[in-house]
C-alpha positions in Angstrom: 27.7 -12.1 -13.9 30.1 -9.4 -15.0 27.1 -6.9 -15.3 26.0 -7.8 -11.7 29.6 -7.1 -10.5 29.6 -3.7 -12.3 26.2 -2.8 -10.7 27.4 -3.8 -7.2 30.5 -1.8 -7.8 28.5 1.2 -8.9 26.3 0.9 -5.8 29.4 0.7 -3.6 30.9 3.8 -5.1 27.7 5.8 -4.8 27.2 4.9 -1.2 30.9 5.8 -0.4 30.4 9.1 -2.2 27.3 9.9 -0.2 28.9 8.9 3.2 32.2 10.9 2.5 30.2 13.9 1.4 28.0 13.9 4.6 31.0 13.2 6.9 32.7 16.3 5.5 29.7 18.5 6.6 29.1 20.1 10.0 27.2 18.0 12.5 25.3 19.1 15.6 27.7 18.8 18.6 25.2 16.9 20.9 24.6 14.1 18.3 28.1 13.9 16.7 28.5 10.3 18.0 26.0 9.2 15.3 28.7 10.0 12.7 30.4 6.8 13.8 27.7 4.7 12.1 28.5 6.3 8.7 32.2 6.2 9.4 32.1 2.4 10.1 30.2 1.8 6.9 33.2 3.1 4.9 35.0 -0.1 6.0 35.0 -2.3 2.9 33.9 -5.5 4.8 31.0 -3.7 6.5 30.0 -1.9 3.3 30.0 -5.1 1.3 27.6 -6.8 3.7 25.4 -3.7 3.8 25.2 -3.5 0.0 24.7 -7.3 -0.4 22.0 -7.5 2.4 20.2 -4.2 1.6 21.2 -2.0 -1.3 21.2 -4.7 -4.0 17.7 -5.7 -3.1 16.6 -2.1 -3.6 18.4 -1.3 -6.8 18.0 -4.7 -8.5 14.5 -6.0 -9.4 13.0 -9.0 -11.2 10.1 -8.5 -13.6 7.7 -10.6 -15.6 9.7 -9.5 -18.7 12.9 -11.0 -17.4 11.9 -13.2 -14.4 15.2 -14.9 -14.1 17.5 -11.9 -14.3 18.2 -9.1 -11.9 17.5 -5.7 -13.6 19.0 -2.4 -12.4 16.3 0.1 -11.5 17.3 2.6 -14.2 16.8 -0.1 -16.9 13.1 -0.3 -16.1 12.1 3.0 -14.5 10.2 5.4 -16.8 9.1 8.8 -15.4 5.6 8.8 -13.9 3.0 11.6 -14.0 3.0 13.2 -10.6 0.5 15.7 -9.1 1.2 17.8 -6.1 -0.8 20.5 -4.3 -3.8 21.8 -6.3 -3.0 19.2 -9.0 0.2 21.0 -10.2 2.5 18.7 -12.1 5.8 17.9 -10.4 8.9 16.0 -11.3 11.1 13.4 -9.5 13.7 16.1 -9.0 11.1 18.1 -7.0 10.7 15.2 -4.6 14.4 15.3 -3.8 15.8 18.8 -4.3 12.8 20.8 -3.2 11.8 18.5 -0.3 11.4 20.8 2.7 8.4 18.8 4.0 7.7 15.2 4.4 6.1 13.5 1.4 3.5 10.7 1.0 3.4 9.2 -2.5 -0.2 8.0 -3.2 -0.9 5.5 -6.0 -3.5 2.9 -6.9 -2.6 -0.8 -7.3 0.0 -1.2 -10.0 0.9 2.5 -10.4 4.5 2.0 -9.5 4.8 3.4 -6.0 7.5 1.1 -4.9 9.5 1.4 -8.1 9.4 5.2 -7.8 10.6 5.0 -4.2 13.5 2.8 -5.3 14.4 5.3 -8.0 14.3 8.1 -5.3 16.8 5.9 -3.3 19.1 5.8 -6.3 18.8 9.6 -6.9 19.6 10.3 -3.2 22.8 8.3 -3.2 23.7 9.8 -6.6 23.4 13.4 -5.3 24.8 12.6 -1.9 23.0 15.2 0.1 21.2 12.8 2.4 21.8 9.1 3.5 18.7 7.2 2.4 17.3 4.3 4.5 14.8 2.2 2.7 12.3 0.1 4.7 9.5 -2.1 3.5 7.0 -1.4 6.3 5.3 -4.8 6.0 8.6 -6.4 7.1 8.8 -4.6 10.4 7.3 -7.6 12.1 6.4 -6.0 15.5 9.6 -4.1 15.7 9.9 -0.3 15.6 11.5 1.7 12.8 14.5 2.5 15.0 14.9 -1.2 16.1 14.7 -2.3 12.5 17.5 0.1 11.5 19.6 -1.1 14.5 19.1 -4.8 13.6 20.0 -4.1 9.9 23.2 -2.3 10.9 24.2 -4.9 13.5 23.7 -7.7 10.9 26.3 -5.9 8.7 28.8 -5.8 11.6 28.2 -2.1 12.5 27.4 -2.4 16.2 25.0 0.3 17.3 22.0 0.9 19.6 18.7 2.8 19.6 20.2 6.0 21.0 22.8 6.2 18.4 20.3 5.6 15.5 17.9 8.2 17.0 20.8 10.7 17.0 21.5 9.8 13.3 17.8 10.4 12.5 18.1 13.8 14.3 21.2 14.8 12.3 19.2 16.0 9.3 21.7 13.9 7.2 19.2 11.1 6.7 16.0 10.5 4.7 13.7 7.6 5.6 12.0 6.0 2.6 9.1 4.0 4.0 7.4 1.8 1.5 3.9 0.4 1.6 2.0 1.9 4.5 -1.2 0.4 3.1 0.4 -3.1 3.3 0.6 -3.0 7.1 -2.2 -4.7 8.8 -5.0 -2.3 9.8 -4.8 -3.0 13.5 -1.1 -2.1 13.5 -1.3 1.1 11.5 -2.3 3.3 14.4 0.9 2.5 16.3 3.0 2.8 13.2 1.5 6.2 12.4 2.3 7.3 16.0 5.8 6.2 15.4 6.1 8.0 12.1 4.9 11.1 13.8 7.5 10.6 16.5 10.3 10.3 13.9 9.0 13.4 12.1 8.2 15.6 15.1 10.7 14.6 17.8 13.7 13.6 15.6 12.9 16.1 12.8 13.9 13.5 10.2 13.0 13.7 6.5 10.5 11.1 5.5 9.1 9.9 2.1 6.4 7.3 2.3 4.2 5.4 -0.2 0.5 4.4 0.3 -2.6 3.5 -1.6 -5.3 6.2 -1.4 -7.3 7.1 1.7 -5.2 5.4 4.3 -4.7 7.2 7.6 -1.4 8.6 6.4 -3.0 10.4 3.5 -4.8 12.7 6.0 -1.7 13.4 8.1 -1.4 17.3 8.1 2.4 17.6 8.0 2.8 15.4 4.9 2.6 16.7 1.4 0.6 14.2 -0.7 1.9 13.5 -4.2 -0.4 11.6 -6.4 0.7 9.3 -9.2 -1.7 10.2 -12.1 -3.0 7.9 -14.8 -0.7 7.4 -17.7 -1.0 9.5 -20.9 -0.5 7.9 -24.3 3.0 9.5 -24.4 3.9 7.8 -21.1 2.5 4.5 -22.2 4.7 4.6 -25.3 7.7 5.6 -23.2 7.2 2.5 -20.9 6.7 0.3 -24.0 9.9 1.4 -25.6 11.8 0.9 -22.3 10.4 -2.7 -22.0 11.1 -3.6 -25.6 14.7 -2.2 -26.0 15.9 -5.4 -27.6 12.8 -6.2 -29.8 10.9 -4.7 -32.6 8.1 -2.5 -31.3 6.6 -1.2 -34.5 3.4 -3.2 -34.4 2.6 -2.6 -30.7 3.5 1.1 -31.0 1.2 1.4 -34.0 -1.6 -0.3 -32.0 -1.2 2.1 -29.1 -1.0 5.2 -31.3 -4.1 4.3 -33.2 -6.2 3.3 -30.3 -8.3 6.2 -28.9 -9.3 4.2 -25.8 -5.8 3.0 -24.8 -5.3 5.5 -22.0 -8.5 4.2 -20.3 -7.3 0.6 -20.6 -3.5 0.9 -19.9 -3.8 3.3 -17.0 -1.0 1.9 -14.9 2.6 0.6 -15.5 1.7 -2.9 -14.5 -1.0 -3.0 -17.1 1.3 -1.6 -19.8 3.9 -4.3 -18.9 1.3 -7.1 -19.0 0.0 -5.8 -22.3 3.5 -5.7 -23.9 4.1 -9.3 -22.9 0.7 -10.6 -24.0 0.0 -8.5 -27.1 1.4 -10.9 -29.7 -0.6 -13.8 -28.2 -3.9 -12.1 -27.4 -6.9 -13.2 -29.4 -8.6 -9.8 -29.0 -7.4 -6.6 -27.4 -8.5 -6.2 -23.7 -11.5 -3.9 -23.0 -10.3 -3.0 -19.5 -8.1 -4.1 -16.6 -10.5 -6.9 -15.6 -10.3 -8.3 -19.1 -6.5 -8.3 -18.8 -6.3 -10.2 -15.6 -8.9 -12.7 -16.9 -6.7 -13.8 -19.8 -3.2 -13.3 -18.3 -2.7 -16.8 -17.1 -3.7 -18.7 -20.3 -1.9 -16.1 -22.4 1.3 -16.6 -20.6 1.0 -20.4 -21.1 0.4 -19.8 -24.8 3.4 -17.4 -24.9 5.6 -19.9 -23.3 4.6 -22.7 -25.7 5.2 -20.4 -28.7 8.6 -19.3 -27.5 9.6 -22.8 -26.7 8.0 -24.1 -29.9 6.1 -26.8 -28.2 2.4 -27.6 -28.0 2.6 -29.0 -24.5 5.4 -28.4 -22.0 4.0 -28.9 -18.6 5.7 -31.2 -16.1 2.4 -31.8 -14.3 0.6 -32.9 -17.5 -2.4 -30.8 -16.5 -4.5 -28.8 -18.9 -4.1 -25.0 -18.7 -7.6 -24.7 -17.1 -6.7 -27.2 -14.4 -3.5 -25.3 -13.7 -5.4 -22.0 -13.6 -7.9 -23.4 -11.1 -5.1 -24.6 -8.8 -3.4 -21.2 -9.1 -6.6 -19.4 -8.2 -7.1 -21.7 -5.2 -3.5 -21.0 -4.2 -4.1 -17.3 -4.5 -7.2 -17.4 -2.4 -5.4 -19.3 0.4 -2.5 -16.8 0.2 -4.7 -13.7 0.3 -7.0 -14.9 3.1 -4.0 -15.9 5.3 -1.9 -12.9 4.1 1.0 -15.0 2.8 2.7 -13.3 -0.1 6.2 -14.6 0.1 7.4 -18.1 0.6 10.4 -20.5 0.8 10.3 -23.2 -1.9 9.1 -25.8 0.6 6.3 -23.4 1.8 5.2 -22.8 -1.8 5.1 -26.5 -2.6 3.1 -27.1 0.6 0.6 -24.4 -0.4 0.3 -25.9 -3.9 -0.3 -29.3 -2.3 -3.0 -27.7 -0.1 -4.6 -26.1 -3.2 -4.5 -29.3 -5.3 -7.0 -31.0 -3.1 -9.7 -28.6 -4.3 -9.1 -29.6 -8.0 -7.6 -33.1 -8.3 -7.1 -36.0 -6.0 -3.4 -36.6 -6.7 -1.3 -34.5 -4.4 1.9 -36.2 -5.4 2.5 -33.9 -8.4 2.6 -30.7 -6.2 6.3 -30.2 -7.0 5.6 -30.5 -10.8 2.7 -28.0 -10.5 4.9 -25.6 -8.6 7.5 -25.8 -11.4 4.9 -25.1 -14.0 3.7 -22.0 -12.2 7.2 -20.7 -11.6 8.7 -21.6 -15.0 5.8 -21.1 -17.4 3.7 -18.3 -16.0 6.3 -16.4 -14.0 3.5 -15.0 -11.9 5.4 -16.1 -8.9 9.1 -15.4 -9.1 12.3 -15.9 -7.1 13.5 -12.9 -5.2 16.8 -13.5 -3.4 17.9 -16.8 -1.9 15.0 -19.3 -1.5 12.4 -16.6 -1.4 9.5 -16.6 -3.8 7.0 -13.7 -4.3 4.1 -12.8 -6.5 5.0 -10.7 -9.4 2.6 -8.0 -8.1 0.1 -8.0 -5.3 -2.8 -7.5 -7.7 -2.1 -11.0 -9.2 -3.1 -13.0 -6.1 -5.9 -10.5 -5.3 -7.5 -10.9 -8.7 -7.1 -14.7 -8.9 -8.5 -15.0 -5.4 -11.6 -13.2 -6.6 -11.7 -15.4 -9.7 -11.6 -18.5 -7.3 -14.6 -17.1 -5.3 -16.6 -16.3 -8.5 -16.3 -20.0 -9.6 -17.6 -21.6 -6.4 -21.1 -23.1 -5.8 -23.6 -20.7 -4.4 -23.6 -22.3 -1.0 -19.8 -22.0 -0.6 -20.0 -18.4 -2.0 -22.4 -17.4 0.7 -20.0 -18.6 3.4 -17.0 -16.9 1.8 -18.8 -13.6 1.3 -19.9 -13.6 4.9 -16.2 -13.9 5.8 -15.2 -11.2 3.4 -17.9 -8.8 4.8 -16.8 -9.5 8.3 -13.2 -8.7 7.4 -14.2 -5.6 5.4 -16.1 -4.2 8.4 -12.9 -4.4 10.5 -10.0 -3.8 8.0 -9.2 -3.1 4.4 -6.9 -6.0 3.4 -9.6 -7.6 1.2 -10.7 -4.4 -0.5 -9.1 -5.2 -3.9 -10.6 -8.7 -3.9 -14.1 -7.1 -3.3 -13.6 -4.6 -6.0 -12.7 -7.3 -8.5 -15.7 -9.3 -7.4 -18.0 -6.4 -8.1 -17.2 -7.0 -11.7 -16.6 -10.7 -11.8 -19.5 -11.8 -9.7 -21.9 -8.9 -9.6 -25.1 -10.7 -8.8 -23.7 -12.6 -5.8 -21.8 -9.5 -4.6 -25.1 -7.6 -4.6 -26.8 -10.4 -2.8 -24.2 -11.4 -0.2 -22.5 -8.0 0.4 -24.9 -5.2 -0.4 -28.1 -6.9 0.9 -26.4 -8.3 4.0 -25.0 -4.8 4.7 -28.4 -3.2 4.4 -30.0 -5.8 6.7 -27.1 -5.8 9.2 -27.3 -2.1 9.8 -31.1 -1.8 9.2 -30.5 0.9 6.6 -33.8 2.5 5.7 -35.2 6.0 5.4 -36.7 6.4 8.8 -33.6 5.0 10.5 -30.8 6.9 8.8 -30.5 9.7 11.5 -30.3 7.3 14.4 -27.9 5.0 12.5 -25.5 7.8 11.6 -25.4 9.1 15.2 -24.7 5.6 16.5 -21.9 4.8 14.1 -20.3 8.2 14.5 -20.4 8.1 18.3 -18.8 4.6 18.3 -15.7 6.1 16.5 -14.6 8.3 19.4 -15.7 6.3 22.4 -12.8 6.0 24.9 -10.8 8.5 22.8 -8.9 11.3 24.6 -6.9 14.5 23.9 -3.9 15.0 26.1 -2.7 18.6 26.7 0.2 19.9 28.7 -0.2 23.1 30.8 2.9 24.9 32.1 4.2 28.4 32.8 6.3 30.1 30.1 9.2 30.6 32.5 9.9 29.9 36.2 9.2 33.6 37.1 6.3 34.2 34.6 2.7 33.5 35.5 1.6 33.3 31.9 0.4 29.8 31.1 0.8 28.0 27.8 -1.0 24.9 26.6 0.4 22.5 24.1 -1.0 19.4 22.5 0.7 16.3 23.8 -1.3 13.5 22.1 -4.5 13.2 20.2 -6.1 9.8 19.8 -6.8 9.4 16.1 -10.4 9.2 14.8 -11.2 7.1 11.8 -14.4 7.2 9.8 -17.0 4.6 10.7 -16.4 1.1 9.1 -19.9 1.2 7.6 -19.3 4.4 5.6 -15.8 3.2 4.7 -17.3 0.0 3.1 -20.1 2.0 1.4 -17.4 4.2 -0.2 -15.5 1.1 -1.3 -18.7 -0.1 -3.0 -19.6 3.2 -4.6 -16.2 4.7 -5.4 -13.8 1.7 -5.3 -11.8 3.3 -2.5 -12.5 3.8 1.2 -12.0 7.0 3.2 -10.5 6.1 6.5 -10.0 9.7 7.8 -12.2 12.8 7.4 -11.4 15.1 4.5 -11.3 18.1 6.9 -9.3 19.0 9.9 -10.9 18.0 13.2 -8.2 19.5 15.4 -7.7 23.0 14.1 -9.3 24.4 17.3 -6.4 22.9 19.3 -3.9 25.2 17.5 -5.0 28.3 19.4 -6.4 26.6 22.5 -5.9 28.6 25.7 -6.7 28.3 29.5 -9.9 30.2 29.1 -11.3 27.9 26.4 -10.1 24.8 28.2 -12.1 25.8 31.3 -15.3 25.5 29.3 -14.7 21.8 28.5 -14.8 19.0 31.0 -11.3 17.7 31.6 -9.3 15.5 34.0 -6.2 17.1 35.6 -3.0 15.2 36.4 -0.3 17.1 38.3 3.4 16.4 37.5 6.5 18.1 38.9 6.9 20.8 36.2 3.5 20.8 34.5 -0.1 19.7 34.5 -1.6 17.2 32.1 -5.2 17.8 31.0 -7.2 14.9 29.6 -10.2 15.8 27.5 -12.7 13.3 26.2 -12.8 13.6 22.5 -16.6 13.7 22.3 -16.6 16.7 24.7 -14.2 18.5 22.5 -16.2 17.7 19.4 -19.5 18.8 21.0 -18.0 22.0 22.4 -16.7 23.2 19.0 -19.8 21.9 17.1 -17.6 19.5 15.0 -19.8 16.5 15.8 -22.6 18.0 13.6 -20.2 18.2 10.7 -19.2 14.5 11.2 -22.8 13.4 11.3 -23.7 15.4 8.2 -20.7 14.0 6.3 -21.5 10.4 7.1 -25.3 10.9 6.4 -24.5 12.2 2.9 -22.4 9.1 2.2 -25.2 6.8 3.3 -27.9 8.7 1.3 -25.7 8.7 -1.8 -25.3 4.9 -1.3 -29.1 4.5 -1.0 -29.8 6.5 -4.2 -27.3 4.4 -6.2 -28.6 1.1 -4.7 -32.1 1.9 -6.0 -30.8 1.6 -9.5 -29.3 -1.9 -8.9 -30.4 -4.5 -11.4 -32.2 -7.1 -9.2 -33.7 -9.5 -11.7 -30.8 -12.0 -11.8 -30.3 -12.1 -8.1 -31.5 -15.3 -6.3 -32.8 -13.3 -3.4 -34.0 -10.4 -5.6 -37.3 -9.8 -3.8 -35.6 -9.4 -0.4 -33.0 -7.1 -2.0 -35.7 -5.1 -3.8 -37.7 -4.7 -0.6 -34.6 -3.7 1.4 -33.6 -1.1 -1.1 -37.1 0.2 -1.5 -37.2 1.0 2.3 -34.0 3.1 2.1 
């Protein structure tokens, strides 16, 4: 309790330091009214609410190591390997001090993107050069970034409005820390990306984002991508020492130092953490990440029993295997419905729903919930009456494990649902990647074969197929340009780009890349729009366009396909997608088909590619 008070006091002093430092600097005259927001936050009553409602949730975390205790970010953060442009190594300091452009931090599942962004928040308020605003993008809930900030401030007592917050963003005194672009639903990302562009271009605000690889944001030209690299042995040891500050680490450090393959196995911070927890209780060292997740549930139960010195300590009186099966069902229900945080009543209700798949007695749902919370800690409390998964990879893996254990008839139905989702959005991608390893034969049968049959992928059809799927991506897409005179007395005309409808890669090639590379490419790895940079009235006249006259300027609307054809870009798109499908076809020819129920159909389908 005393430590929590000290941490809250530290946060308060750091925020005050930052605000006072910024208020002492010069502000642009036309937006000086936005200073009032920061001035009001200096009031102790407003500041306390702001810290309690927002800052504490950013700087304090709960982990599987200490699931019932709030831990200050500096107590668990260990420097991560970061790669910038042309793979040069960069530091956390580079992200803050040298940040002249907007930054997108890219990392795989479990690589510590959110933890790094929280650490950046702490560094920002420590240095006091910019006021950081941290937003978990999945929590926007159909509100805009500006509306979310207004709501957050109003809830602390600082009454403000959209205009005043926009002025604050334009002041160059703020940095937006936007966490989890990849966690936003696919059908909402286009609008969110437009909004991020608006904040960046119109408000000229500093932005740092996080995302998994190959989202639309990763191809945004005005963002510098910073990649979190795989951990080296030195970094694995550093995290291990940070985790085990109060325990003897000689044995585990000796194991890490003497294991030549350890960097391949413990490639992310979440895996290092899980390994440190489970190492004393593992029967054999894990071979890879899948091996980790397979054994994590039972190992945590064994760990709990050894620590508590009991052979059986479950309120539900279930076996560990029964509890695992219920947890897997719960995870499947959570992932398929996109529910990753719950009130206690909602969690008990979800457990009750999951019990019916395993046992008849639903009356023990509360006992089972307690076992999951208190023994495994894979779901933990975060704030008042809010329960969340330790990490998103936990429900994703156990949902895949649930699917892999089902009867073949049920699997077929589930896989059809997964394939349908995967051809529209990426929210089940990690589940599919786990299934490739856990349930290879059925994955080949119900995903790869169905995909081949659905799109009629064969050698004599590839050209037509590629043209069709590429054309579908820019149907009803437009480029909006603005044409106006340089000055009222000057006849020279300038043309500027007003809006470009984004083009994503075809869903088929996205899914193929997920299958072959474990990661989908949602945007093309080359610039489609560089011809717009030097576009002029002469070149515009050569492209079909629709003209709309306004008072001071003309708007020119060009069909995207006309633009792509005129500048010969469409051939580049076709060639790129064709190569992806041909690469897929060559790899599918080597698939083992003997164990697959429908192996003859799959073999014939692949043979025709």
